[in-house]
Structure formats: structure tokens, C-alpha cells
SEDOZA-787313 format. One line per field, with one value per residue: x negated, y, z negated of N, C-alpha, C in turn; residue number from 1. Coordinates in steps of 0.1 Angstrom, whole numbers, plus 5000, padded with zeros to 4 digits. Atoms other than C-alpha are relative to their C-alpha. Last residue first. Example, Ala and Ser with C-alpha at 12.3 -4.5 7.8 and 13.67 -1.06 7.14 Angstrom:
SEDOZA-787313
n_east = (5009  4991) .
n_north = (4989  4988) .
n_up = (5000  5000) .
ca_east = (4863  4877) .
ca_north = (4989  4955) .
ca_up = (4929  4922) .
c_east = (5008  4991) .
c_north = (5011  5012) .
c_up = (4992  5000) .
n = (2  1) .
END
This chain:
SEDOZA-787313
n_east = (5008  5010  4995  4989  5005  5006  4989  4996  5009  4994  5010  5007  5012  5012  5003  4996  5001  4997  4998  5001  4994  4989  5005  5006  5013  5010  4998  4999  5013  5010  4998  5003  5015  5005  4997  5009  5013  5008  5014  5009  5000  5008  5014  5005  5002  5012  5011  5001  5005  4991  5001  4995  4994  4991  5004  5015  5008  4996  5005  5014  5004  4996  5006  5014  5000  4997  5011  5010  4997  4997  4987  4990  4999  4993  4986  4994  5000  4990  4986  4997  4999  4987  4989  4999  4996  4985  4993  5001  4991  4986  4992  4991  4986  5000  5007  4991  4995  5008  4999  4987  5000  5007  4991  4990  5006  5003  4988  4996  5008  4996  4999  5012  5011  5008  5008  5006  5000  5000  4999  5006  4998  5010  4994  5010  5013  4999  4996  5002  4992  5003  4989  5004  4991  5009  4993  4985  4991  5006  4996  5012  5012  4997  4993  5006  5014  5004  4993  5005  5014  5010  5006  5008  4993  4986  4997  5011  5010  4993  4998  5013  5002  4990  5006  5011  4994  4995  5004  4994  5010  4997  4986  4989  4995  4990  4991  5005  4993  5009  4993  5009  4992  5005  4999  5001  4988  5000  4991  5004  4995  4999  4996  4995  4991  5002  4990  5005  5010  5013  5011  5008  5013  5010  5005  5015  5007  5007  5015  5007  5012  5011  5013  5007  5014  5007  4999  5013  5008  4993  4999  5013  5004  4991  5004  5012  4996  4993  5009  5002  4995  4986  4990  4997  4988  4996  4991  4992  4993  5010  5008  4993  4992  4986  4999  5007  4995  4987  5002  5006  4990  4990  5006  5001  4987  4990  4989  5001  4999  4986  4992  5003  4994  5008  5009  4995  4988  4988  4995  5007  4997  4986  4990  5000  5005  4997  4997  5012  5010  4995  5003  5014  5003  4993  5008  5012  4996  4996  5012  4999  5001  5014  5007  4996  5007  5014  5000  4999  5013  5009  4996  5005  5015  5004  4998  5010  5012  5000  5002  5013  5000  5014  5000  5005  4997  4997  5009  5014  5002  5003  5014  5009  5003  5008  5014  5003  4997  5010  5004  4989  4996  4989  4987  4992  4989  4990  4990  4987  4992  4985  4994  5009  5012  5009  5014  5008  5014  5007  5015  5010  5009  4993  4986  4999  5003  4993  4986  5000  5004  4989  4989  5004  5008  5010  5002  4987  4990  4997  4988  4998  4992  4985  4992  4994  4991  4988  4994  4995  4989  4988  4989  4997  4986  4998  5006  5013  5003  4996  5008  5013  5008  5007  5014  5005  5015  5004  5015  5004  5013  5005  5008  4991  5004  4999  4986  5001  4988  4998  4992  4999  4992  4997  4999  5011  5012  5005  4992  5008  4995  5008  4996  4999  4994) .
n_north = (4993  5009  5006  5009  5013  5007  5006  5012  5011  5012  5007  4991  5007  4993  5001  4987  4999  4986  4999  4986  4997  4990  4988  4991  4997  4998  4987  4988  4999  4995  4986  4994  5000  4990  4987  4998  4996  5010  4997  5007  5014  5000  4999  5012  5010  4997  5004  5014  5005  5000  5013  5002  5013  5003  5012  5002  4988  4996  5010  4999  4988  5000  5012  4996  4989  5007  5008  4990  4996  4985  4998  4999  4986  4992  5003  4995  4986  4997  5002  4991  4987  4999  5000  4987  4990  5002  4995  4986  4996  5000  5012  4998  5005  5015  5007  5003  5013  5010  4999  5005  5015  5006  4999  5011  5013  5000  5002  5014  5008  4998  5013  5008  4996  4992  5007  4990  5002  4988  5004  4991  5008  5000  5004  5002  5006  5004  4990  5002  4991  4999  4997  4998  5006  5003  5004  5002  4990  4989  4987  4991  5007  5010  4995  4987  5001  5010  4997  4987  5002  4999  5013  5002  5006  4996  4990  4991  5008  5006  4989  4998  5010  4997  4989  5006  5008  4991  5005  5014  5010  5011  5005  4991  5005  5011  4999  5006  5002  5007  5006  5007  5006  5000  5012  5011  5008  5004  4992  4999  4987  4998  4986  4997  5011  5005  4996  4991  5007  5000  4991  5005  5004  5001  5013  5001  5001  5013  4999  4998  5007  4992  5006  5003  5000  4988  5001  4999  4989  4988  4996  4994  4988  4989  4995  4992  4987  4992  4994  5009  4993  5002  5000  5013  4999  5013  4999  5012  5001  5002  5012  5012  5002  5003  5013  5012  5002  5006  5014  5008  5001  5009  5014  5005  5005  4989  5004  4995  4985  4996  5004  4991  4987  4993  4990  4986  4998  5000  4988  4998  5011  4998  5003  4990  4987  4993  5010  5008  4992  4998  5012  5002  4991  5006  5012  4994  4995  5011  5007  5015  5002  4999  5012  5010  4997  5003  5015  5004  4997  5010  5013  5000  5001  5015  5005  4995  5007  5013  4997  4995  4986  4995  4985  4992  4986  4994  5004  4997  4985  4997  5005  4992  4987  5002  4999  4987  4991  5001  4987  4992  5002  5011  4996  5011  4996  5010  4993  5007  4992  4999  5003  4998  5008  4999  5003  5001  4995  4998  4996  5005  5010  5013  4997  5003  5014  5008  5002  5008  5014  5006  5004  5012  4998  4989  4998  5002  4993  5005  4996  4987  5000  5002  4988  4992  5008  5000  4987  4999  5009  4994  4998  5012  4999  4986  4998  4995  4986  4992  5004  4993  5002  4988  5002  4991  5000  4995  4997  4995  4993  4999  4989  4989  4987  5002  4998  5007  5000  5013  5001  5014  5002  5014  5002  5008  4991  4995  4990  4988  4993  4989  4997  4985  4997) .
n_up = (4990  4995  4988  5004  5006  4989  4992  5008  5001  4994  4992  4992  4994  5004  5014  5006  5015  5005  5014  5004  5013  4997  4993  5010  4993  5010  5008  4992  4993  5009  5002  4987  4999  5009  4995  4988  5005  5007  5003  4991  5004  5013  4996  4993  5010  5007  4991  5000  5013  5011  5006  5014  5002  4988  4994  4999  4996  4986  4991  5000  4993  4986  4994  4998  4990  4987  4995  4995  4986  5000  5006  4989  4995  5010  4999  4987  5001  5010  4995  4989  5006  5007  4990  4994  5010  5001  4988  5002  5011  4995  5002  5011  4999  5003  4989  4990  5003  4994  4985  4996  5002  4989  4988  5002  4997  4985  4993  5003  4991  4987  4994  5002  4992  5009  5011  5009  5015  5009  5014  5010  5012  5011  5013  5011  4995  4986  4991  4986  4992  4986  4991  4987  4990  4989  4988  5003  4995  4993  5007  5003  5004  5011  5012  5005  5002  5010  5013  5006  5004  4989  5000  5013  5011  5000  5009  5005  5008  5012  5009  5006  5010  5011  5008  5008  5011  5010  5013  5002  5001  4991  5002  4994  4988  5000  4988  4988  4988  4991  4988  4990  4990  4986  4993  5009  5003  5014  5009  5015  5004  5014  5002  5013  5005  5014  5009  5010  5008  4994  5005  5012  4996  5011  5004  4999  5012  5003  5000  5013  4999  4997  5002  4987  5004  4994  4986  4993  5006  5000  4987  4995  5008  4996  4987  5001  5006  4991  4990  4988  4988  4998  5011  5006  5009  5006  5012  5002  5013  5010  4996  5002  4988  5005  5008  4994  4986  5001  5004  4989  4990  5005  5001  4986  4996  4998  4992  4986  4999  5003  4988  4989  5002  5010  4995  5004  4992  5009  5006  5013  5009  5006  4990  4990  5002  4987  4990  4998  4993  4986  4993  4997  4989  4988  4996  4993  4987  4992  4995  5003  5015  5004  4996  5009  5013  4997  4999  5014  5006  4994  5006  5014  4999  5000  5013  5009  4997  5007  5014  5003  5004  4999  4996  5011  5000  4987  4990  5004  4999  4986  4997  5007  4993  4988  5002  5005  4989  4990  4996  4996  4986  5000  5006  5004  5008  5004  5008  5002  5009  5001  4987  4988  5000  4988  5003  4987  5001  4987  5001  4991  5007  5000  5004  5014  5003  4990  5005  5012  4996  4992  5009  5007  5012  4999  5015  5006  4993  4986  4993  5004  5012  4998  4996  5011  5008  4993  5001  5014  5000  4992  5009  5009  5004  5005  5014  4999  5002  4988  4988  5000  5012  5003  4997  4989  4999  4987  5000  4987  4999  4987  4996  5000  5006  5014  5005  5013  5008  5007  5012  5005  5012  5003  5014  5005  5002  4987  4994  4995  4989  4995  4987  4997  4987) .
ca_east = (6120  6136  6168  6157  6124  6141  6163  6133  6118  6148  6136  6157  6184  6211  6241  6254  6237  6244  6227  6225  6218  6210  6176  6191  6214  6244  6271  6265  6251  6280  6304  6289  6289  6326  6336  6317  6336  6368  6394  6426  6447  6438  6451  6483  6487  6483  6509  6533  6526  6532  6504  6514  6496  6484  6455  6454  6489  6508  6489  6496  6533  6541  6522  6533  6570  6564  6546  6574  6600  6583  6586  6557  6533  6541  6532  6498  6488  6497  6479  6447  6447  6455  6426  6402  6410  6407  6373  6361  6374  6358  6324  6306  6277  6245  6241  6267  6241  6223  6252  6253  6216  6219  6246  6223  6195  6217  6230  6195  6186  6215  6207  6194  6221  6249  6270  6295  6304  6312  6304  6310  6315  6319  6336  6331  6347  6384  6381  6377  6372  6361  6361  6339  6345  6327  6345  6334  6297  6266  6280  6259  6284  6318  6308  6281  6287  6325  6334  6309  6317  6355  6379  6387  6398  6382  6344  6325  6349  6378  6354  6345  6382  6387  6355  6369  6400  6380  6358  6375  6368  6398  6397  6359  6335  6312  6280  6266  6271  6260  6279  6267  6281  6259  6277  6273  6267  6242  6240  6215  6231  6210  6212  6193  6187  6174  6176  6142  6152  6183  6216  6241  6266  6303  6324  6341  6379  6394  6419  6455  6470  6506  6541  6572  6596  6630  6646  6632  6661  6686  6661  6652  6687  6697  6666  6673  6709  6698  6671  6695  6691  6685  6648  6620  6612  6579  6574  6544  6528  6503  6528  6552  6527  6512  6476  6472  6497  6487  6451  6459  6482  6457  6428  6451  6459  6423  6398  6366  6373  6379  6346  6327  6344  6337  6359  6389  6380  6346  6321  6303  6327  6325  6287  6254  6249  6272  6262  6245  6273  6299  6278  6277  6315  6321  6295  6313  6345  6329  6312  6346  6342  6334  6369  6383  6364  6377  6413  6407  6396  6428  6450  6432  6438  6474  6479  6463  6485  6516  6507  6501  6534  6529  6567  6565  6587  6578  6560  6577  6610  6608  6605  6636  6656  6650  6662  6699  6706  6687  6709  6729  6697  6684  6654  6617  6597  6564  6540  6508  6477  6455  6419  6396  6423  6450  6480  6516  6543  6580  6602  6640  6664  6691  6680  6644  6648  6665  6654  6617  6622  6642  6617  6588  6607  6622  6641  6655  6625  6600  6584  6554  6555  6545  6511  6495  6489  6474  6447  6439  6435  6414  6390  6359  6363  6325  6319  6343  6374  6389  6371  6385  6421  6450  6467  6500  6517  6553  6565  6602  6613  6650  6663  6689  6671  6685  6692  6655  6655  6621  6617  6593  6597  6571  6573  6562  6585  6610  6613  6594  6614  6601  6618  6605  6606) .
ca_north = (8355  8328  8347  8353  8366  8392  8401  8408  8429  8451  8476  8503  8484  8498  8485  8479  8452  8441  8410  8398  8363  8360  8344  8321  8305  8288  8294  8269  8241  8247  8242  8208  8198  8209  8189  8158  8161  8160  8186  8171  8182  8218  8212  8198  8227  8251  8233  8235  8272  8278  8287  8316  8328  8361  8361  8396  8409  8376  8363  8395  8397  8361  8359  8394  8385  8352  8370  8396  8368  8353  8315  8313  8321  8287  8270  8287  8282  8245  8240  8256  8237  8204  8209  8219  8188  8165  8180  8173  8137  8132  8140  8170  8161  8182  8216  8230  8228  8257  8280  8268  8273  8308  8316  8304  8326  8357  8350  8347  8380  8396  8382  8413  8434  8413  8398  8405  8383  8382  8356  8367  8345  8368  8371  8380  8384  8391  8391  8366  8369  8343  8347  8335  8337  8345  8360  8364  8358  8339  8316  8287  8258  8275  8307  8300  8262  8259  8292  8287  8250  8256  8245  8281  8290  8297  8295  8268  8239  8262  8282  8249  8243  8276  8271  8237  8255  8281  8255  8259  8297  8318  8342  8347  8328  8340  8360  8356  8377  8379  8405  8414  8439  8445  8453  8479  8506  8534  8536  8524  8513  8486  8472  8440  8425  8458  8462  8458  8426  8443  8434  8415  8434  8437  8448  8482  8480  8492  8521  8514  8520  8531  8517  8539  8539  8549  8515  8515  8520  8499  8472  8470  8466  8442  8421  8418  8407  8381  8367  8362  8380  8367  8366  8373  8401  8405  8435  8436  8467  8474  8470  8493  8522  8535  8532  8557  8584  8580  8587  8618  8631  8624  8640  8670  8673  8676  8651  8668  8666  8629  8624  8644  8627  8593  8569  8551  8518  8520  8513  8480  8468  8503  8502  8513  8481  8451  8426  8452  8477  8451  8442  8478  8483  8453  8466  8500  8482  8463  8494  8512  8550  8552  8540  8569  8594  8579  8580  8617  8624  8607  8628  8660  8651  8645  8682  8693  8670  8683  8718  8707  8687  8654  8650  8612  8598  8563  8545  8561  8562  8524  8520  8541  8525  8491  8501  8508  8478  8456  8467  8436  8416  8431  8452  8448  8473  8471  8493  8477  8491  8466  8459  8472  8475  8500  8495  8506  8506  8499  8486  8483  8488  8505  8541  8528  8526  8559  8576  8572  8585  8615  8623  8623  8648  8650  8617  8616  8631  8618  8631  8628  8590  8593  8609  8582  8557  8585  8591  8554  8552  8584  8571  8574  8604  8611  8573  8569  8549  8517  8494  8514  8504  8505  8476  8482  8456  8463  8441  8439  8419  8409  8397  8374  8343  8308  8318  8322  8331  8337  8365  8376  8408  8418  8453  8451  8479  8454  8436  8405  8380  8354  8329  8313  8279) .
ca_up = (1648  1627  1621  1585  1597  1619  1590  1567  1594  1601  1575  1558  1540  1517  1537  1572  1592  1628  1644  1680  1693  1730  1725  1698  1724  1707  1733  1761  1739  1716  1744  1753  1716  1713  1743  1731  1697  1717  1727  1740  1711  1718  1753  1740  1716  1745  1765  1736  1730  1767  1791  1812  1843  1858  1832  1817  1823  1823  1792  1773  1782  1772  1739  1729  1733  1714  1686  1684  1682  1652  1650  1674  1646  1630  1662  1665  1628  1630  1662  1649  1616  1633  1658  1630  1609  1640  1647  1611  1613  1647  1632  1649  1672  1666  1683  1659  1632  1648  1641  1605  1600  1614  1589  1561  1574  1576  1541  1527  1544  1526  1492  1476  1492  1475  1503  1530  1559  1596  1623  1659  1690  1720  1754  1790  1824  1818  1780  1752  1715  1691  1653  1624  1587  1554  1524  1488  1497  1488  1462  1476  1477  1477  1496  1521  1526  1522  1540  1568  1574  1576  1548  1539  1575  1608  1604  1622  1627  1637  1660  1677  1681  1699  1720  1731  1742  1761  1779  1813  1812  1822  1793  1795  1771  1744  1740  1705  1674  1638  1617  1582  1556  1526  1493  1467  1493  1499  1537  1563  1596  1612  1647  1654  1688  1702  1740  1757  1777  1790  1774  1796  1818  1815  1844  1842  1849  1881  1883  1892  1927  1922  1919  1917  1888  1901  1893  1858  1834  1853  1859  1823  1809  1837  1832  1795  1801  1826  1804  1775  1742  1706  1706  1730  1755  1773  1796  1820  1834  1862  1890  1871  1868  1836  1848  1876  1867  1830  1838  1857  1829  1801  1819  1827  1790  1780  1765  1753  1716  1719  1736  1709  1680  1695  1714  1698  1716  1700  1728  1735  1763  1779  1785  1769  1749  1752  1724  1702  1707  1698  1668  1657  1659  1637  1612  1611  1602  1574  1561  1558  1556  1593  1601  1582  1602  1635  1622  1611  1647  1659  1636  1647  1683  1674  1665  1697  1717  1700  1711  1747  1749  1767  1771  1773  1801  1813  1785  1756  1775  1778  1741  1735  1763  1747  1712  1718  1741  1716  1687  1682  1684  1652  1661  1671  1691  1708  1728  1741  1757  1773  1785  1758  1731  1723  1699  1696  1670  1664  1637  1635  1606  1627  1619  1622  1659  1670  1637  1646  1681  1669  1642  1666  1687  1722  1723  1759  1777  1752  1720  1696  1699  1735  1725  1704  1732  1754  1728  1727  1765  1765  1737  1758  1782  1787  1789  1819  1810  1824  1800  1770  1777  1802  1820  1802  1780  1768  1740  1731  1702  1696  1663  1649  1657  1664  1700  1708  1745  1759  1784  1810  1831  1857  1872  1909  1921  1935  1901  1893  1871  1847  1824  1793  1775) .
c_east = (4986  4991  4990  5006  5011  4994  4994  5011  5005  4991  5007  4992  4994  4987  4987  4998  5005  5000  5003  5005  4998  5006  5010  4994  4993  4986  4988  4999  5001  4987  4990  5002  4996  4985  4994  5003  4990  4987  4993  4985  4990  4998  4990  4986  4995  4996  4986  4989  4998  4993  5009  4997  5004  5005  5009  4996  4986  4992  5003  4994  4985  4994  5003  4993  4986  5000  5002  4987  4990  5002  5004  5014  5011  5002  5008  5015  5007  5002  5010  5014  5004  5002  5013  5011  5002  5006  5015  5007  5000  5009  5014  5008  5008  5015  4998  4994  5011  5005  4991  5003  5013  4999  4993  5010  5009  4994  4999  5013  5003  4992  5004  5000  4988  4987  4993  4993  4995  5000  4999  5003  4993  5004  4989  5007  4990  4987  5000  5007  4997  5009  4995  5013  4994  5009  4990  5007  5014  5009  4994  5004  4988  4987  5001  5007  4995  4985  4995  5005  4995  4986  4989  4994  4991  5007  5014  5005  4991  4990  5007  5000  4986  4998  5009  4993  4990  5007  5007  4997  5006  4990  5003  5013  5012  5005  5009  5010  4993  5008  4989  5009  4991  5010  4994  4999  4997  5014  5000  5010  4998  5006  5003  5003  5006  5010  4998  5011  4995  4990  4987  4990  4992  4987  4990  4995  4985  4993  4994  4985  4992  4987  4989  4986  4992  4986  4994  5001  4987  4992  5007  5001  4988  4997  5009  4996  4988  5004  5008  4991  4997  5006  5014  5010  5003  5011  5004  5009  5008  5005  4988  4992  5006  5009  5014  5003  4994  5006  5013  4999  4995  5011  5011  4993  5000  5013  5011  5012  5000  5003  5014  5009  4997  5006  4992  4991  5006  5012  5012  5004  4994  5003  5014  5011  5002  4995  5002  5002  4987  4989  5005  4997  4985  4997  5006  4991  4989  5004  5003  4988  5000  4998  4985  4993  5003  4992  4985  4999  4999  4986  4990  5003  4994  4985  4996  5001  4989  4987  5000  4998  4986  4999  4985  4999  4995  5001  5002  4990  4986  4997  4996  4986  4990  4998  4992  4984  4997  5003  4990  4997  5012  5006  5009  5012  5007  5011  5010  5009  5014  5004  5015  5008  4991  4988  4992  4985  4993  4986  4995  4986  4989  4992  5008  5014  5001  4998  5007  5014  5000  4997  5011  5011  4996  4991  4988  4999  5014  5011  5001  5013  5002  5008  5015  5010  5007  5010  5014  5007  5007  5012  5013  5011  5003  5015  5003  4995  4986  4996  5004  4992  4986  4992  4992  4985  4996  4985  4996  4985  4997  4987  4996  4993  5010  4996  5001  5013  4998  5012  5000  5007  5000  5007  5003  5000  4988  4988  4994  5010  4991  5007  4993  5005  5001) .
c_north = (5005  5007  4991  4993  4990  4987  4993  4992  4988  4988  4988  4993  5010  4993  5007  4999  5014  5000  5015  5001  5015  5005  5010  5012  5011  5002  5002  5013  5012  5002  5007  5015  5007  5001  5011  5014  5003  5005  4989  5003  4992  4985  5000  5001  4987  4990  5003  4995  4984  4996  5000  4985  4999  4986  4996  4987  4996  5011  5004  4991  5000  5012  5000  4989  5004  5011  4993  4993  5010  5005  5015  5001  5002  5015  5007  4998  5006  5015  5004  4999  5010  5014  5002  5000  5014  5011  4999  5007  5015  5005  5002  4987  5002  4996  4985  4993  4996  4986  4989  5000  4994  4985  4994  5000  4989  4986  4999  4996  4985  4992  5001  4986  4991  5004  5011  4993  5012  4996  5013  4994  5008  4990  5001  4996  4998  4993  4995  5011  4998  5010  4999  5002  5003  4993  4998  4995  4997  5012  5012  5013  5009  4993  4989  5005  5014  5002  4990  5003  5013  4999  4999  4986  4996  4993  5005  5009  5010  4992  4995  5011  5001  4990  5003  5011  4993  4993  5009  4995  4986  4988  4988  4993  5009  4997  4988  5002  4993  4996  4993  4995  4994  4993  5002  4987  4989  4993  4994  5009  5001  5014  5002  5015  5002  4989  4994  5005  5009  4994  4999  5010  4995  4996  5000  4986  4999  5001  4986  5000  5002  4991  5009  4994  4995  5000  5011  5000  5003  5012  5013  5005  5006  5013  5011  5006  5009  5013  5010  5007  4991  5008  4997  5002  4986  5003  4986  5002  4987  4998  4997  4988  4986  5000  4996  4987  4988  4997  4992  4986  4992  4997  4990  4986  4995  4994  5011  4996  5005  5015  5004  4997  5009  5014  5006  5011  5014  5004  4998  5013  5003  4989  5000  4997  5009  5015  5006  4989  4992  5008  5000  4987  4998  5008  4993  4988  5005  5003  4988  4993  4986  4999  5000  4987  4989  5001  4995  4984  4996  5002  4990  4987  5000  4998  4985  4995  5005  4992  4987  5002  5004  5015  5005  5014  5007  5016  5008  4998  5004  5015  5002  4997  5009  5013  5000  5002  5015  5011  5001  5014  5008  4999  4988  5005  4987  5005  4989  5009  4995  5010  5002  4999  5003  4991  5001  4997  4998  5005  5002  5005  4995  4989  4987  5002  4997  4985  4990  4996  4991  4986  4993  4994  4986  5002  5009  5001  4999  5008  4995  5006  5015  5001  4997  5009  5007  4991  5000  5013  5001  4990  5005  5004  4988  5002  5014  5003  5003  5015  5008  4996  5006  4997  5013  4997  5007  5001  5004  5004  5003  5008  5000  5013  5010  5012  4998  5002  4992  5001  4986  5000  4985  5000  4985  4998  4993  5009  5006  5009  5012  5006  5013  5001  5015) .
c_up = (4995  5011  5007  5013  4997  4996  5012  5007  4992  4999  5006  5011  5010  5004  4997  4985  4996  4985  4997  4985  4996  4987  5002  5007  4991  5006  4991  4992  5010  5007  4991  4999  5013  5001  4992  5006  5011  4994  4992  4998  5008  4996  4989  5004  5006  4989  4994  5009  5000  4987  4988  4996  4986  4999  5012  5007  5003  5005  5015  5010  5001  5008  5015  5008  5004  5011  5013  5004  5005  5014  5000  4995  5010  5004  4989  5000  5013  4999  4990  5006  5011  4994  4993  5011  5007  4990  4999  5012  4998  4989  5005  4998  4987  5001  4997  5012  5010  4998  5006  5015  5005  5000  5012  5012  4999  5003  5015  5007  4998  5010  5015  5006  4998  5008  4992  4989  4993  4986  4991  4986  4989  4989  4989  4987  4989  5005  5014  5008  5015  5006  5014  5009  5014  5011  5011  5012  4995  5003  5006  4993  4995  4995  4989  4988  4994  4997  4989  4986  4993  4994  5011  5000  4988  4989  5000  4989  4993  4992  4987  4990  4994  4989  4988  4991  4991  4989  4989  4986  4997  5000  5008  4998  5005  5014  5000  5011  5011  5012  5008  5011  5011  5009  5014  5006  4990  4998  4986  4993  4985  4997  4985  4999  4987  4997  4987  4991  4988  4990  5008  4996  4988  5005  4989  4997  5002  4987  4997  5001  4987  5000  5004  4997  5011  4997  5008  5015  5008  4996  5002  5014  5006  4993  5004  5013  4998  4994  5009  5010  5012  5012  5005  4989  4994  4990  4996  4987  5000  4986  4992  5004  4999  5012  4996  4993  5006  5014  4999  4997  5012  5011  4997  5001  5015  5005  5001  5009  5014  5001  4998  5012  5011  4998  4989  5006  4998  5009  4991  4993  4986  4990  4992  5011  5012  4999  5014  5011  5003  5008  5014  5008  5005  5012  5012  5005  5009  5014  5009  5006  4996  4985  4995  5003  4990  4987  5002  5000  4985  4995  5005  4993  4986  5002  4999  4986  4991  5002  4992  4985  4996  4997  5002  5004  4987  4999  5013  5011  4995  5003  5014  5004  4993  5008  5013  5000  4995  5011  5011  5004  5004  5014  4999  4992  4996  4991  4997  4991  4998  4990  5000  5013  5012  4998  5013  4996  5013  4997  5014  4996  5008  4994  5000  4994  4985  4997  5010  4996  4988  5005  5008  4991  4994  4988  4998  4984  4992  5005  5014  5007  4994  4987  5002  5005  4989  4992  5007  4997  4986  4999  5007  4990  4991  4995  4995  4986  5003  4999  5012  5012  5003  4987  4998  5002  5013  5001  5014  5000  5014  4999  5014  5004  5001  4992  4985  4993  4988  4991  4995  4987  4996  4986  4997  4985  4995  4999  5013  5007  5004  5013  5005  5015  5003) .
n = (421  420  419  418  417  416  415  414  413  412  411  410  409  408  407  406  405  404  403  402  401  400  399  398  397  396  395  394  393  392  391  390  389  388  387  386  385  384  383  382  381  380  379  378  377  376  375  374  373  372  371  370  369  368  367  366  365  364  363  362  361  360  359  358  357  356  355  354  353  352  351  350  349  348  347  346  345  344  343  342  341  340  339  338  337  336  335  334  333  332  331  330  329  328  327  326  325  324  323  322  321  320  319  318  317  316  315  314  313  312  311  310  309  308  307  306  305  304  303  302  301  300  299  298  297  296  295  294  293  292  291  290  289  288  287  286  285  284  283  282  281  280  279  278  277  276  275  274  273  272  271  270  269  268  267  266  265  264  263  262  261  260  259  258  257  256  255  254  253  252  251  250  249  248  247  246  245  244  243  242  241  240  239  238  237  236  235  234  233  232  231  230  229  228  227  226  225  224  223  222  221  220  219  218  217  216  215  214  213  212  211  210  209  208  207  206  205  204  203  202  201  200  199  198  197  196  195  194  193  192  191  190  189  188  187  186  185  184  183  182  181  180  179  178  177  176  175  174  173  172  171  170  169  168  167  166  165  164  163  162  161  160  159  158  157  156  155  154  153  152  151  150  149  148  147  146  145  144  143  142  141  140  139  138  137  136  135  134  133  132  131  130  129  128  127  126  125  124  123  122  121  120  119  118  117  116  115  114  113  112  111  110  109  108  107  106  105  104  103  102  101  100  99  98  97  96  95  94  93  92  91  90  89  88  87  86  85  84  83  82  81  80  79  78  77  76  75  74  73  72  71  70  69  68  67  66  65  64  63  62  61  60  59  58  57  56  55  54  53  52  51  50  49  48  47  46  45  44  43  42  41  40  39  38  37  36  35  34  33  32  31  30  29  28  27  26  25  24  23  22  21  20  19  18  17  16  15  14  13  12  11  10  9  8  7  6  5  4  3  2  1) .
END
């Protein structure tokens, strides 16, 4: 159960009271992310996410911010994705009235000090360099670029070294004025606090926050006919990282629940087809899994694994076989197992007040509606083998398949053959 209030300035507040808990989680979702950025300022949303933690109007230093929350045993952090920037905080419920003003000040009144910005620029550049040291992370970035070339959806959310170096303080301020406005923000609160108490706290701290016209996000476009289907990053590694991707479904697609169960059958968990066949039966990989992602107008189904370089083409071919096998009806027993796995993971996750707050705020911001965990579980329960087959026929299109490889390989030819090309 949840309650929803829209304040006069357009700020949406959603709460779920969890009286059995002794914590309160606050999750602020802002419509800001890499899909809102021009290519030359890629990483702007992520850069802005970092800066409030350097100081705000009421807590002017990073230490003051940390002590305000950690001083009562709380936790706080932030994250940036393609369509949303989030700030969250979790504290014991008796300290909710102390922590909420802190996280609101991050969003509303960051100091944006020029000297601190330059220091944080170096931190972000180091973050980008660190990502490049992990082949699996690089492979994930490559598959995004292969699925969505030359556009915001395919770029690293953090940007590039050149684009981060080009971002100046005026860019940050202009962007914040457009995106960090109440009508483009949702606050989710869950735990040991009532809806009325939460709304009172928020309304009192945001009554002077004025709405604005937010920027539009960049629509996704399909790759052109001449876009490469295989992207290869040659580097000397002991392991080859592999990602195989297909275009997926948008957030509001009617088959999104069937796609979730399809993913459970394919590669979510140790009893899935990929894990059992590639690891347990063939010994090709330590870990092999699939994941689905959905956005406002697009999505992806991506299989990820790592293997010994000499068996990389074999792993690609084996994964292709498992994708093709989805085009045959799945047994009801296998579909039932996937449904129960997905429902169980979902309902257990909802024991955490932070997960509940995120669940509410994210759906409200990105979909303008809320499906409760129980409603979601019921829809998962309603997925049949026929639904999965229909969804597989939509998704498993070999002409749209993309491949990313990171490892000691120079020639895409062996992988083209493994894909059946």
C-alpha cells in the first residue's frame, strides 16, 4: 500500500508506511540523465550528481554532510543513469526529521563551488579510468554502443575524458535550473513514518521551489544498415569478456512481464538455461547470465559471460543456440520455476525500506503510474508459455543481434562464423 500527494509546485510525494521497520528511506528521483545531454557535454548529469556532496547551503562541506547522516548511523548515496538521477538516504526512523533536510538540500541548494568542482572533475576522470581497467565493464559499454550507435543511449553515462574536461560551471548551473525542478522530481519515502508526517516535512522545505520547463530526452534510433554488428576491444587478458545483445522492450510495453519471465528461463539465476548449459554441462564459463533493461522508448536483452580466449567463439555459438531455443515452446514446469524465482526475489527485496522507496519514486517518474509488488507478482503469475513464445518471436531476431568482445582477439571473423553469419 502507498499514498500519493502532489504539492502545489508539481512535486510528487509517495510514501509506504512500514510500521514493522525501525528505519526510514528517502529516495529522490530527478528526470536527469545521459539522454538529456548533448554529445559534447556527455557526463554532465553524472558530474552534477557528484557536486552536491561537496557542500550545500546548510551543510557547507563534504564532512558536514557526511556527519549529519553518518553521525546517527545513517547511509546516503546517489546514482546517475540514462533517464534518472537519484539521491537516497536511510536512517533510523527516530532521525527522519534530521536526515530529510540534508538530502533535500543536496538537490535544492548545492554550493557548486568552482574549486570543489575542479577537484571533483579529477575524481570523475579517475572513475572513468578505473572502469576501463575492468574488461567486463568495458564489454558492457561496448554492447550499448553496438545496440545504439552514435546516440545518447549508446554512450557511457559518465561521459568521456574529453567531454568531462569540457564541462564548465555555467553548463552545470544551466542544466540544474532546467532539470532539478519540482515538476521533474519525485520523492519516495518508506519505513517507519506516516504519510502526513512525511508530506509536512517535505512541504515545509520546498514551498519556495518553483517549477520550470525541463529539457526533452533524446529518442533512441535503430542502427543503420552499415553499423557494425560486432565490436572488438583487443587487450591482453587471461579471460575473454563477451556480451551478446538484442533490442528489447520499452517500459510500458504490454509484453514486459512476459519478457521478465523469458529472461528468468534464459539466464537469471543458477537454474537458468544459460548457467546450466554453458557452465554446468559444458564448463565454458564461471558465470553466464542474461538481463533485460527497459527505458521510455526502447530496451535490451543482453547475455554476458567470460571464458578462456580459446573457447570464446564456442561460448558465442552456445549462447546463440540458447537464444534460438527460445523460439520453441518452453515447458510449463520451466516457466513455473522462473515465475516463482522472479516473484520470490521481488517480494524479498520489498522487505528493505530503501527498495520500496526506490520502487515508488522510479515508477512514478518514468511511467507516471505505480504497479504495486503484489500487482506485479500477479502479472508475473499470469505469464504463460504461449506468452513467452510470442515475446521470444518479437525479441530473437538474428539480424538485430549485436556482439561485444574484450580480450586477446584481433579478428571478428571467428565470431561472425559463431553467430552463423
